[in-house]
C-alpha positions as CSV (number, residue, x, y, z in Angstrom):
1,M,135.0,101.7,92.4
2,A,134.3,97.8,93.0
3,E,133.2,97.2,89.5
4,R,135.4,98.8,86.3
5,G,135.1,98.9,82.8
6,D,134.1,95.3,81.4
7,E,133.2,93.9,84.8
8,H,129.8,95.3,85.1
9,R,126.5,93.1,84.7
10,F,124.6,94.9,82.2
11,G,123.0,92.6,79.9
12,G,123.0,89.9,82.5
13,S,119.2,89.8,83.1
14,P,116.4,90.7,80.5
15,P,116.2,94.4,79.3
16,L,113.2,96.0,81.0
17,S,113.1,93.6,83.8
18,L,112.3,94.9,87.2
19,G,113.4,94.7,90.7
20,V,111.8,96.7,93.3
21,E,112.9,97.8,97.0
22,E,110.4,99.2,99.7
23,E,112.1,100.9,103.0
24,L,109.5,100.2,105.8
25,L,109.2,101.4,109.2
26,L,109.0,98.7,112.0
27,V,106.6,99.8,114.6
28,D,104.5,98.4,117.7
29,P,100.7,97.9,117.6
30,R,100.0,101.3,118.3
31,G,102.6,102.5,115.4
32,E,105.4,103.8,117.7
33,L,108.7,103.1,116.3
34,V,110.6,99.7,117.6
35,C,114.4,98.8,117.0
36,A,113.5,95.4,115.6
37,A,115.8,95.3,112.5
38,E,118.3,92.5,114.0
39,E,115.3,90.8,115.1
40,V,113.8,90.6,111.7
41,L,116.7,89.4,110.2
42,E,117.2,86.7,112.7
43,S,113.8,85.5,112.1
44,V,114.0,85.1,108.3
45,A,117.6,83.7,108.8
46,G,118.1,80.2,106.9
47,T,114.7,80.7,104.8
48,L,114.0,81.7,101.3
49,L,113.1,85.1,102.8
50,A,117.0,85.9,104.1
51,E,117.9,87.5,100.7
52,R,114.8,89.6,100.2
53,V,115.0,91.2,103.6
54,S,117.8,93.5,104.8
55,A,118.5,96.1,107.4
56,E,119.2,100.0,106.5
57,I,121.1,102.3,108.7
58,F,118.2,102.5,111.3
59,T,117.2,99.7,113.7
60,E,113.5,100.8,113.1
61,Q,113.7,100.1,109.6
62,I,114.0,97.2,107.3
63,E,114.1,96.8,103.1
64,L,112.1,94.3,101.2
65,K,113.5,93.4,97.9
66,T,111.7,91.5,95.1
67,K,113.2,89.1,92.9
68,I,114.0,90.0,89.3
69,C,110.5,90.4,87.9
70,R,109.3,90.6,84.2
71,D,106.3,92.8,85.1
72,P,104.5,94.8,87.7
73,G,102.3,91.8,88.3
74,E,105.1,89.9,89.6
75,V,106.2,92.8,91.5
76,L,102.7,93.2,93.4
77,E,103.0,89.8,94.0
78,H,106.4,89.3,95.6
79,L,105.8,92.8,97.7
80,G,102.6,91.1,99.0
81,Q,104.2,88.1,100.0
82,L,107.2,89.7,101.6
83,R,105.0,92.1,103.6
84,R,102.8,89.3,104.8
85,A,105.8,86.9,105.8
86,V,107.1,89.8,107.9
87,A,103.9,90.3,109.5
88,E,103.4,86.4,110.0
89,A,106.5,86.5,111.7
90,G,105.2,88.8,114.3
91,F,106.2,92.2,113.2
92,V,104.3,95.4,112.3
93,L,105.2,97.4,109.1
94,L,104.4,101.1,108.5
95,A,104.6,102.5,105.2
96,C,105.0,106.0,104.3
97,G,108.1,108.3,103.4
98,L,108.3,109.4,107.0
99,H,106.7,108.2,110.4
100,P,103.9,111.1,110.9
101,T,104.4,111.4,114.7
102,A,107.7,110.2,115.6
103,A,110.1,112.7,117.4
104,A,113.1,113.5,115.4
105,D,115.5,112.1,118.2
106,E,113.7,108.5,118.4
107,A,115.9,106.9,115.8
108,V,118.4,104.7,116.9
109,L,121.1,103.8,114.3
110,I,122.4,100.2,113.5
111,D,125.8,98.9,114.4
112,K,127.2,97.5,110.8
113,P,130.6,98.2,109.4
114,R,129.0,99.6,106.0
115,Y,127.3,102.3,107.9
116,K,130.1,103.5,110.3
117,V,131.6,105.8,107.5
118,V,127.9,107.0,106.9
119,Q,127.4,107.8,110.7
120,K,130.7,109.7,111.0
121,D,129.9,111.9,107.7
122,L,126.1,112.6,108.5
123,G,126.1,112.4,112.2
124,S,123.1,114.7,113.5
125,L,121.6,114.6,110.1
126,L,120.6,111.1,110.7
127,R,117.4,112.2,112.8
128,T,114.5,110.1,111.6
129,P,114.2,107.1,108.8
130,P,113.3,108.3,105.7
131,C,111.6,105.6,103.6
132,G,111.9,105.4,99.9
133,L,110.9,103.2,96.7
134,H,113.7,102.0,94.7
135,V,112.9,100.5,91.2
136,H,115.5,98.8,89.1
137,V,115.2,98.3,85.5
138,G,117.4,96.0,83.4
139,A,119.6,97.7,81.0
140,P,120.9,95.8,77.8
141,D,124.3,97.1,77.9
142,A,126.6,99.8,79.6
143,E,126.0,102.6,77.1
144,A,122.3,101.9,77.2
145,A,122.3,102.2,81.0
146,I,124.0,105.9,80.8
147,G,121.3,106.7,78.2
148,L,118.4,105.7,80.4
149,A,120.0,107.3,83.6
150,N,120.2,110.7,81.6
151,A,116.9,110.4,80.3
152,F,115.2,109.4,83.6
153,R,116.2,112.6,85.0
154,L,113.4,114.4,82.8
155,Y,110.8,112.5,84.6
156,L,111.8,112.6,88.2
157,P,109.7,115.7,88.8
158,A,106.7,113.9,87.4
159,L,107.4,110.7,89.3
160,Q,107.9,113.0,92.5
161,A,104.7,114.8,92.3
162,L,102.8,111.4,91.6
163,S,104.6,109.3,94.8
164,A,105.1,112.0,97.4
165,N,103.9,110.5,100.6
166,S,105.3,112.3,103.7
167,P,103.7,115.6,104.4
168,F,103.7,114.9,108.3
169,Q,106.6,115.0,110.5
170,A,107.0,115.0,114.3
171,G,102.8,115.4,114.5
172,V,102.6,118.6,112.4
173,D,102.2,119.2,108.8
174,S,105.8,120.0,107.4
175,G,104.4,122.1,104.5
176,H,105.9,119.9,102.0
177,A,104.4,117.1,100.0
178,S,107.4,115.0,100.6
179,A,109.2,115.9,104.0
180,R,111.5,112.9,103.3
181,T,112.9,114.5,100.4
182,Q,113.5,117.6,102.4
183,I,115.3,115.5,105.0
184,V,117.4,113.6,102.7
185,R,118.5,116.2,100.6
186,S,120.7,117.4,103.8
187,Y,122.6,114.2,103.1
188,P,125.6,114.2,101.0
189,R,125.2,112.6,97.3
190,F,121.4,112.9,97.5
191,Q,120.6,115.0,94.2
192,V,119.9,114.6,90.5
193,P,122.8,113.6,88.8
194,R,124.8,115.3,85.8
195,H,124.4,114.4,82.3
196,F,126.8,111.9,81.4
197,R,128.4,111.3,77.9
198,D,129.0,107.8,78.1
199,Y,129.7,104.8,80.3
200,A,133.5,106.1,80.8
201,H,132.5,109.4,81.7
202,F,130.3,108.2,84.7
203,L,133.1,105.7,85.8
204,E,135.6,108.8,86.0
205,V,132.9,110.9,88.0
206,A,132.0,108.3,90.1
207,D,135.7,107.4,90.8
208,Q,136.3,110.9,91.6
209,L,133.3,111.2,93.9
210,V,134.3,107.9,95.6
211,A,137.7,109.0,96.6
212,A,136.5,112.4,97.7
213,A,134.1,111.1,100.2
214,G,136.3,108.4,101.4
215,V,134.2,105.6,100.7
216,D,134.6,102.1,99.3
217,D,132.7,102.4,96.0
218,Y,129.6,103.8,94.0
219,T,127.1,102.3,96.2
220,Y,127.7,105.1,98.5
221,I,126.7,107.5,95.7
222,W,122.7,108.2,96.5
223,W,122.0,110.1,93.4
224,D,118.2,110.1,92.5
225,V,118.7,108.0,89.7
226,R,121.9,106.0,89.0
227,P,123.4,103.3,86.6
228,H,124.3,100.2,89.2
229,P,127.0,98.4,87.4
230,N,127.0,95.4,90.0
231,L,123.2,94.5,89.3
232,G,123.4,95.4,85.6
233,T,120.3,98.2,86.1
234,V,119.6,101.6,86.2
235,E,118.0,102.5,89.7
236,V,115.4,105.1,90.2
237,R,115.4,106.3,94.0
238,A,114.0,109.4,94.1
239,L,110.6,108.4,95.4
240,D,108.6,108.2,98.7
241,V,107.7,104.4,99.5
242,P,103.7,104.1,98.9
243,T,101.6,102.9,101.8
244,E,100.1,99.8,99.6
245,P,102.3,97.6,97.3
246,R,99.6,98.1,94.5
247,T,100.8,101.7,94.2
248,S,104.4,100.6,94.2
249,A,103.8,98.1,91.4
250,A,102.1,100.7,89.2
251,I,105.2,103.2,89.6
252,A,107.3,100.2,88.6
253,A,105.1,99.8,85.4
254,L,105.1,103.4,84.6
255,I,108.8,103.4,85.0
256,Q,109.2,100.3,83.1
257,A,107.3,101.8,80.3
258,I,109.3,104.9,80.4
259,A,112.5,102.7,80.0
260,A,111.0,101.1,77.2
261,K,110.2,104.4,75.4
262,E,113.6,105.8,75.8
263,L,115.5,102.6,74.7
264,D,113.1,102.9,71.5
265,R,113.1,106.4,71.0
266,P,115.5,108.6,73.3
267,T,114.6,112.1,74.3
268,D,116.9,115.0,73.3
269,S,116.3,117.6,75.9
270,P,117.8,121.1,76.5
271,L,117.0,120.8,80.2
272,H,119.9,121.4,82.4
273,R,120.6,119.7,85.6
274,E,120.1,122.7,87.8
275,A,116.8,123.2,86.4
276,L,115.6,119.5,86.9
277,E,116.7,119.7,90.4
278,E,114.6,122.8,91.3
279,S,111.8,121.1,89.3
280,Y,112.4,118.1,91.4
281,F,112.3,120.2,94.4
282,Q,109.1,122.0,93.5
283,A,107.4,118.6,93.0
284,A,108.6,117.3,96.6
285,S,107.5,120.6,98.0
286,H,104.0,120.9,96.4
287,G,103.3,117.7,95.0
288,L,100.4,117.5,92.5
289,E,100.2,121.6,92.8
290,A,103.6,121.9,91.7
291,E,104.5,123.5,88.4
292,I,107.0,121.3,87.0
293,L,109.3,120.6,84.1
294,F,109.5,117.6,81.3
295,D,109.5,118.3,77.8
296,S,109.5,122.0,77.7
297,E,111.5,124.7,79.5
298,R,108.4,126.3,80.7
299,P,107.0,124.2,83.5
300,G,103.3,123.3,83.7
301,P,100.8,121.6,86.2
302,A,101.9,118.7,87.6
303,P,98.8,116.9,86.7
304,E,99.0,117.8,83.2
305,V,102.4,117.1,82.8
306,A,102.1,113.7,84.5
307,A,99.3,113.0,82.1
308,R,101.5,113.8,79.4
309,V,104.0,111.4,80.5
310,L,101.4,108.7,80.5
311,E,100.3,109.9,77.1
312,V,103.9,109.2,75.6
313,V,104.8,105.8,77.5
314,R,101.3,104.4,77.3
315,P,102.1,102.7,73.7
316,Y,105.0,101.0,75.2
317,A,103.0,99.8,78.2
318,R,100.4,98.4,75.8
319,E,103.1,96.4,74.2
320,L,104.4,95.2,77.2
321,G,101.1,94.1,78.4
322,T,101.1,96.2,81.5
323,E,98.8,99.1,80.6
324,G,96.3,97.9,83.1
325,S,99.0,98.6,85.9
326,L,98.9,102.2,84.5
327,E,95.2,102.9,85.9
328,E,96.7,103.1,89.6
329,I,98.3,106.3,88.4
330,E,95.5,107.5,86.5
331,R,93.6,107.2,90.1
332,I,96.3,109.1,91.6
333,L,95.9,111.9,89.0
334,R,92.0,112.0,89.8
335,E,92.1,111.5,93.4
336,G,95.4,112.5,94.7
337,N,98.8,111.6,95.9
338,G,99.8,109.8,99.2
339,A,100.5,113.2,100.6
340,D,97.1,114.3,99.6
341,E,95.3,111.2,101.2
342,Q,97.1,111.8,104.4
343,R,96.4,115.3,104.8
344,Q,92.6,114.6,104.0
345,I,92.5,111.8,106.6
346,E,94.1,114.0,109.2
347,R,91.6,116.9,108.5
348,L,88.9,114.5,109.3
349,D,90.3,112.0,112.0
350,G,93.3,113.9,113.6
351,I,96.9,112.6,113.7
352,D,96.1,109.5,115.7
353,G,93.3,108.5,113.1
354,L,95.9,109.1,110.2
355,L,98.5,106.8,112.1
356,A,95.8,104.2,112.7
357,Q,94.8,104.1,109.1
358,L,98.2,103.8,107.7
359,L,99.0,100.8,110.0
360,E,95.6,99.2,108.7
361,R,96.7,100.0,104.8
362,S,100.1,99.0,105.4
363,R,99.1,95.4,106.1
């Protein structure tokens, strides 16, 4: 690993601070994918945005990264500023887990050293750019980070059911609420991680996996939730990117409140990794219609489970002053997630109408 032992940065930023990353598609005004990632990076080079915009493995995709934020209000402000700045530079963004109409062979891979080994390993699995939302939460120390990573696994099915936003692929309904998840599940090292005994156990497992994969460090381990020693955070990676920044900020608020709860009152759960992996799959496949696990060995309807998660963490959001940000989560429970909204629009306006609406809302 690049960082070992005491060389981590846990405790380097305030506990429960937030950092959010949105992976977004680059398209033309009609919504068709364009290979413009390098052009975007050139346009922001030498500006304050240079550290906040980065390329991904596909040339039709960029990642926008907030600064370290105290609360979801700052997250929303930063994400809005970043999307506007890219638009003002002359580029069009599309925010959803997968492009709803692009053919699988349209994607072009970026030519950068970091991605050579990824391209070699994944080959034809890299068919279309999957766009995720990554939420980092500051951890006070290494052992607390491991405790948070273990606990977040229990919440992944509910978070997935709330955030699923990619039902369409290559112009047809995939049958999944998150087709993005089904694609990245074909990649290596995309999975719910095991329960770690402590930080030393995490280092041991990560080192063996890095060696087996023939990669440089743990940043090539793309677990659904992972400790991130280089940044001093725990990173939740298992989510489709929302179409609107307000939803990204709301999910960050929920994750921050979960972290506050787990630091104060850790959950002792009997659920094993295999059951959580299956429950996460059910949420990705069926969205809010799934039966998922959380605090019991018996699954329950996803809306009821998500509402129970809200009930558990709401006192912590209230203490953080972020309870208002959870109203967007409550709206999702009333009206449906992004996948539900996309399907409703497609039924009324067709696939071209859906693409047009996604373009407008992404702005």
